C-alpha positions in Angstrom: 6.5 -14.1 -20.7 8.2 -11.0 -22.1 11.9 -11.4 -22.9 12.8 -7.7 -23.6 14.0 -5.3 -21.0 11.0 -3.8 -19.1 11.0 -0.1 -18.5 9.1 0.7 -15.3 8.7 3.6 -13.0 7.2 4.8 -9.7 5.1 7.9 -9.3 4.5 9.7 -6.0 4.9 13.0 -4.2 8.2 12.0 -2.6 9.6 8.6 -3.5 13.2 9.5 -2.8 13.4 6.9 0.0 11.3 4.2 -1.6 12.7 0.6 -1.9 10.4 -0.1 -4.9 13.2 0.1 -7.4 15.4 -2.3 -5.5 12.5 -4.7 -5.0 11.3 -4.7 -8.5 14.8 -5.2 -9.9 15.4 -8.1 -7.5 12.1 -9.9 -8.3 12.4 -9.4 -12.0 16.0 -10.6 -12.0 14.9 -13.7 -10.1 12.2 -14.3 -12.8 14.8 -13.9 -15.6 13.7 -10.5 -16.8 15.9 -7.4 -17.3 14.5 -4.1 -15.9 15.0 -0.4 -15.9 13.2 1.4 -13.0 12.9 5.2 -12.6 11.4 7.1 -9.7 9.3 10.2 -10.2 8.8 12.5 -7.2 6.4 15.2 -8.4 4.2 17.9 -6.9 0.7 18.5 -8.1 1.9 21.1 -10.6 4.1 18.4 -12.4 1.6 15.5 -12.1 0.2 15.9 -15.7 3.7 16.1 -17.2 4.8 13.0 -15.3 1.7 11.0 -16.3 2.2 11.8 -20.0 5.9 10.9 -19.7 5.2 7.6 -17.9 2.3 6.6 -20.3 4.3 7.5 -23.3 7.8 6.1 -22.6 7.4 3.2 -20.2 6.0 -0.3 -20.2 4.2 0.2 -17.0 4.5 2.0 -13.6 3.5 1.9 -10.0 1.7 4.7 -8.1 1.9 5.7 -4.5 0.8 8.5 -2.1 -1.1 10.7 -3.0 -1.9 9.9 -6.6 -3.6 6.5 -6.5 -7.0 8.0 -7.4 -5.7 10.9 -9.6 -4.2 8.5 -12.2 -7.6 7.0 -13.0 -8.6 9.9 -15.1 -5.7 9.1 -17.5 -6.5 5.4 -18.0 -8.7 3.6 -20.5 -10.2 1.4 -17.7 -9.6 -0.1 -14.2 -9.7 -3.7 -13.4 -10.5 -6.0 -10.4 -9.5 -4.6 -7.0 -8.7 -1.1 -8.5 -12.4 -0.9 -9.4 -13.5 -2.1 -6.0 -11.1 0.1 -4.0 -11.4 3.2 -6.3 -7.5 3.4 -6.3 -4.8 2.3 -8.7 -1.2 1.3 -7.8 -0.2 -0.5 -11.0 -0.6 0.7 -14.6 0.0 -1.5 -17.7 0.7 0.8 -20.6 0.1 -1.6 -23.4 -3.6 -1.7 -22.5 -3.9 1.6 -20.6 -5.4 -0.4 -17.7 -5.1 0.3 -14.0 -4.9 -2.4 -11.3 -4.5 -2.5 -7.5 -2.2 -5.1 -5.8 -2.2 -3.4 -2.4 -5.0 -5.4 -1.0 -3.6 -8.8 -1.9 -0.2 -7.7 -0.8 -1.5 -6.5 2.6 -3.5 -9.7 3.3 -0.5 -11.8 2.5 1.6 -9.8 4.8 -0.8 -9.8 7.7 -1.5 -13.6 7.3 2.2 -14.4 7.4 2.7 -12.2 10.5 0.3 -14.1 12.7 -1.7 -11.0 13.6 -5.3 -11.9 14.2 -7.8 -9.9 12.1 -10.7 -12.1 11.1 -13.7 -11.2 13.2 -11.7 -8.4 15.0 -12.6 -4.7 15.3 -10.0 -3.0 13.1 -9.5 0.8 12.9 -8.0 2.0 9.6 -6.5 5.5 9.8 -6.6 7.3 6.5 -9.0 7.1 3.5 -6.6 7.6 0.6 -5.7 4.8 -1.9 -3.8 2.7 0.7 -6.5 3.2 3.4 -9.3 2.3 1.0 -7.6 -0.9 -0.3 -6.7 -2.0 3.2 -10.2 -1.4 4.5 -11.9 -3.3 1.8 -9.4 -6.2 1.8 -10.0 -6.6 5.6 -13.8 -6.3 5.3 -13.8 -9.0 2.6 -11.6 -11.2 4.8 -14.1 -11.0 7.7 -12.9 -8.1 9.8 -15.2 -5.5 11.4 -13.7 -2.4 9.8 -13.9 1.2 11.0 -12.3 4.2 9.3 -11.1 7.5 10.5 -10.3 10.4 8.1 -9.5 13.9 9.2 -12.1 15.5 6.9 -15.4 14.3 8.3 -17.5 14.9 5.2 -14.9 12.9 3.1 -14.8 10.2 5.7 -18.6 9.7 5.6 -18.5 9.6 1.8 -15.7 7.0 1.8 -17.4 4.8 4.4 -20.7 4.8 2.5 -19.0 4.0 -0.7 -17.0 1.1 0.8 -19.6 -0.2 3.2 -17.6 0.3 6.4 -18.2 2.3 9.6 -16.9 5.9 10.3 -15.2 6.8 13.6 -15.3 10.4 14.8 -13.0 9.9 17.9 -10.2 7.4 17.3 -8.7 8.4 20.6 -11.6 6.7 22.4 -9.9 3.3 21.7 -11.8 0.0 21.8 -10.2 -1.6 18.7 -8.3 -4.9 18.4 -6.0 -3.7 15.7 -5.0 -0.2 14.4 -3.5 0.4 11.0 -1.9 3.6 9.9 -2.5 4.3 6.2 -2.1 8.1 6.4 1.6 8.5 5.6 2.0 10.6 8.8 5.3 9.5 10.3 7.5 9.6 7.2 9.4 12.3 5.3 8.7 15.7 6.8 6.4 14.2 9.5 8.9 11.7 10.7 8.6 11.4 14.5 4.9 12.2 14.5 2.0 9.8 15.1 -1.5 10.3 13.7 -3.0 9.3 17.1 -1.9 9.3 20.8 -1.5 6.4 23.1 -5.2 6.7 24.1 -6.2 5.3 20.7 -4.5 2.0 21.5 -6.6 1.2 24.5 -7.8 -2.4 24.3 -5.7 -3.1 21.2 -3.5 -6.2 20.7 -1.6 -5.1 17.6 -0.7 -2.2 15.4 0.4 -2.0 11.7 2.0 1.0 9.9 2.2 0.8 6.2 5.3 3.1 6.5 8.6 1.2 6.3 11.0 4.2 6.4 11.7 4.6 9.3 11.5 1.0 10.2 9.8 1.9 13.5 7.5 5.0 13.1 6.3 7.0 16.1 2.9 5.3 15.7 4.6 1.9 16.1 6.9 3.1 18.8 4.0 4.1 21.0 2.2 0.8 20.3 5.3 -1.2 21.1 5.8 0.7 24.4 2.3 -0.2 25.3 3.1 -3.9 24.7 1.3 -4.4 21.4 2.5 -6.6 18.6 3.8 -4.3 15.8 4.5 -4.6 12.1 5.6 -2.2 9.4 4.8 -2.2 5.7 8.1 -3.6 4.4 6.7 -7.1 3.5 3.5 -5.6 2.0 5.7 -3.4 -0.3 7.5 -6.6 -1.5 4.3 -8.6 -1.9 2.4 -6.0 -3.8 5.4 -5.4 -6.1 5.5 -9.1 -7.0 1.8 -9.1 -7.9 2.4 -5.9 -10.0 5.3 -7.7 -11.8 3.0 -10.6 -12.5 0.7 -8.1 -14.3 3.6 -6.6 -16.3 4.7 -10.1 -17.3 1.2 -11.5 -17.9 2.2 -14.2 -15.4 0.0 -16.2 -13.0 1.0 -15.2 -9.4 1.9 -17.9 -6.9 1.7 -17.3 -3.2 4.4 -19.8 -2.4 6.7 -18.3 -5.0 6.5 -14.8 -3.5 7.1 -16.0 0.0 10.2 -17.8 -1.2 11.3 -14.7 -3.1 10.8 -12.5 0.0 12.9 -14.9 2.2 15.7 -14.7 -0.4 15.4 -10.9 -0.6 15.8 -10.6 3.1 18.9 -12.7 3.1 20.4 -10.5 0.4 19.4 -7.0 1.7 19.1 -7.5 5.5 
């Protein structure tokens, strides 16, 4: 395990409200590792500059909306789930390798929540990096996965690549579980839902990967209809832990991360 202070960062379009810095600092402190963590909110015009800065001056960094696919062009290779999902959320600079811990983080969150998903019809909204990783993780875990993406041509391409089914009319309903991976509902779209109440017809639960605000409009509608709801706060913690294991070249432990999350909640909530 490394003993020096890790210099880490987070890259996204707008990460001003992200809890990633707080989470990584907490996890690494609990693991006995000092950490500096810097957030980079950049538009497309500054993406290249940010990548060069992160790759040159940091030990590693995390990637969020909308750059989980764009970073791949800057890396020497991608490993494991990042290759399967076609999206990267974790970069280890010593090797130039890209990884993805979103899928394992999502599955740990949904399993600990008690929401049923194996053998269920699941609609994933959004085909970006988070949507891709969520869809494939659920498919591999035994869910019947469907995807809706606003641009139909892109949706069909994504579905063919991932081996899942496209949906042209999410408002028709008929799914057991709906998952918002679009990012609609946070920042300048706060108070907006990617679907109306019609889409929840027949559903038992809804998950939004957004965690700020704690209850998005998407979840508010679902809750009003009597569905079980869950935001992405736990997933953010779990995927951060698995990222930190990559930075530290440490074997992850599912029990350890659950214990760390319980402790984190006591400290910060």
